[in-house]
N, C-alpha and C positions, 0 to 999 in steps of 0.2 A: 644966625639963628637968635631970636630974641624970645625969652621966656615971657609968655603973656600972663600966666597965673600959676600958682602952685598946683601940683597934681591933687585931684580930689581924693579924699580918704576912701579906702576900699569899703564896698558895701558888705552887708552880712553874707550874701551868697559867695562873693569873692573870697572873703575870709574863710568860709566853710570849705570851699574848694581847695584853698591853700593848706588848710589844716589836714584835709584828707590826703592831699598830695604828699605832705610831709610824713604822714603815717605810712603811706605806701613806700616811700623812699627808705624809711627806717626798717620796715618789715621785709622788704625784698630788694637787697642791694643789687641783685642781678635781675634784669628784666623789668625794673621799676618803670622805665619809660613806656614799655608796651602796656603794662598794667594801668598806668595813668591814662593812656589813650583809650583803653577799653572801658574803664570805670568812670572817668571824669571828662572824656573828650579832650584831654590836655595832650596835644601831640608834640609839645616842645621837647619832650624827653627822648624822642626817637630821632637819631641822627640821620644824615643824608644817606649813608650806606644802608641803614635799616630800611628807609623808604624805598631805595632802589631794589633791595631784595624782595620787599612786599610787592612792588610793581612788577617785577620779573615773574613772580608766581601768581599774579592776579589776586592777591589776598589783601590789598590795601583796604578794601571795604570792611574787612573784619575788624580793623582797628580804627574805624571811623564810626562813632556811635550812630546807629540807624535802626531800621525796622527789626533786624535780627535781635539786637540787644534789648529793645523795648519789649518785643514779644517774649523773650526769655524771662524778663523780670515779671511781666504780667502772668506768664505761665506758671512761675513758681508760686505766686499768690493763689492762683486757681487750683494748683495741685495740692497745696496745704489745706485749702478750703475743702477740697474733695475728700481728703483724709479724715476730716472731722464730720463728713456727711453733708456738706453744703455744696450745691452746684452753682454753675454760672448763672442759672436762671434766677437765683436769689439776688435781688437788687443790691443788697448790702455787700455781697461778695463782689459783684461786678463793679460797684463804686470803689471798693477798696483796691481792687486790681488796677483800675484806671488811675486812682490817686497815687498809688505806689509807683506805677510806671511813669506817670507825669512828673513826680518828684525826681525820679532818676533822670528823666529827659532834661529837666531844668538844670539839675546838677551837672549834667554832661554838656551843657552849652545850648541846648534847645535850637539846634540847627534845622534847616529845612527838611532833611530826611527824617529827623526825629518828629517834627510837627506832622509830617505826612503819616508816619506810623501811628502817632497818638490819635490823629483824626480817624484813621481806619479802625484802630482798636476801640475807640469810643463808640463809633457807629456800629461795629460788630457786637459789642457788649449790649448796647441799647436794643439791637434787634433780638438778641438772645433773651434778654429780660422780658421783652414784649412778645416773645414766642413767634416772631415773624421770620420767614425764610428770606435769605438774601444771598447774593452772589459776590464773590471776591471782586469781579470786574466792576459791579455797581458800587461797592465800597470804595474802590480805588478812584473811580470817577467823582464820587461825592466828596472824598477827602481832598482831591486836587482842587475842586471848586471851592471848598471851605478855605483852603490855604490861600488861594488867590483872592478870595473876598477880603480876607484880613491882611494880606500882604501881597498886593498886586505885583510888586517888584520881584517876587520870588520867581516869576517867569523868566527873569534874566539870570537866574542861578543855575549853573550846570548840575548842581546836586539835586535840584527839583526834578529835572528831566531824567537824569540817570536813575534816581530813586523810583520814579513812576514807571519808567521803561523796564527796570529790573523786575518790579512787581508784576507788571503786565506780562512779561516773559514767563515768570513763574506760574501765573494763572493760566496762560495759554499752553504752557508746556506740561501742566499737571494732567496725567492720564486718568481715566476713570479707574476707580478701585477695582482690583481683580485679585482678591486675596487667595483665590484657589489655585493660582498658577505661579510658578517661580518666575516665569517671564514677566508676568504682570508686576511682581514686586521689583524686579530689576528695572522695569520701565519707570516706576515711581521714583527710583533713585536717580537714574541717568537723564530722563527726559527734561526735568526742570533745569538742570545745569546746562544741558545742551541748548535749550531754548534761550536761556540768559546769554550764553556765549554768542549765539547767532544774532539775536535781536540787538545786542549792544555792540556788535562788531563795528558797524559803520559809525555810530556816535563816538565810540572810543577812538577810532582812527581819526575822526575829525577833530576831537578834543586834544588827543595826546600824540597822534602820529604813528602809533604802533599798538599792538595788542599781544599779550602773552598767550600763545597757542595752548599751553598746558593748563591754563586757568580752570577750565571745566573739571579736569581730573583732580587737580589740587584742591579745588573747592569741594568736590564730592567727598574728599577725605576729611577736610578740616571743618567744614560747616557743621 
């Protein structure tokens, strides 16, 4: 091995991520690795045994920053705005929610699932601001096209396919609202998880060779 050049100095974003990681390690001696994975997309702190446990329960996706995490960040901004009387139809509120979610996505590594989530979020907020109806399926298709336009090689990334398939399963498995009946409420809880489990069964088997059968029940509790 021959050293060709000295390592480049860390850029501002890398230094910021390292500073946050150090703060997390200092504040949470136990579980810091999982917190860093959740907040920064830094998975180096989770050991092999930890990943095995997550894989056995089908919860690895909870510690890989993706749509769930981006939606939570944007949702907090929208909730705070609603508390002061501002709705998502306000362009300034929608812009703020998108910028905060984007900042979180960049800080967390800006992987393909994050890009897919941000594209869908941006399109949804734009539709709400313009008071236009749209469907989750249409948002997913447009987001996938946007990602591939700017990064054609994303088509070779398993995360792209898993992310899009998972959202497609959630969309197809979401039953119509039926707040009047207890059975309808139970369906809204169970149907999406069952749909994700069934639709991702073959891709997960092809990619990893096995699937955790308890994953839908575990995710129903943890998500």
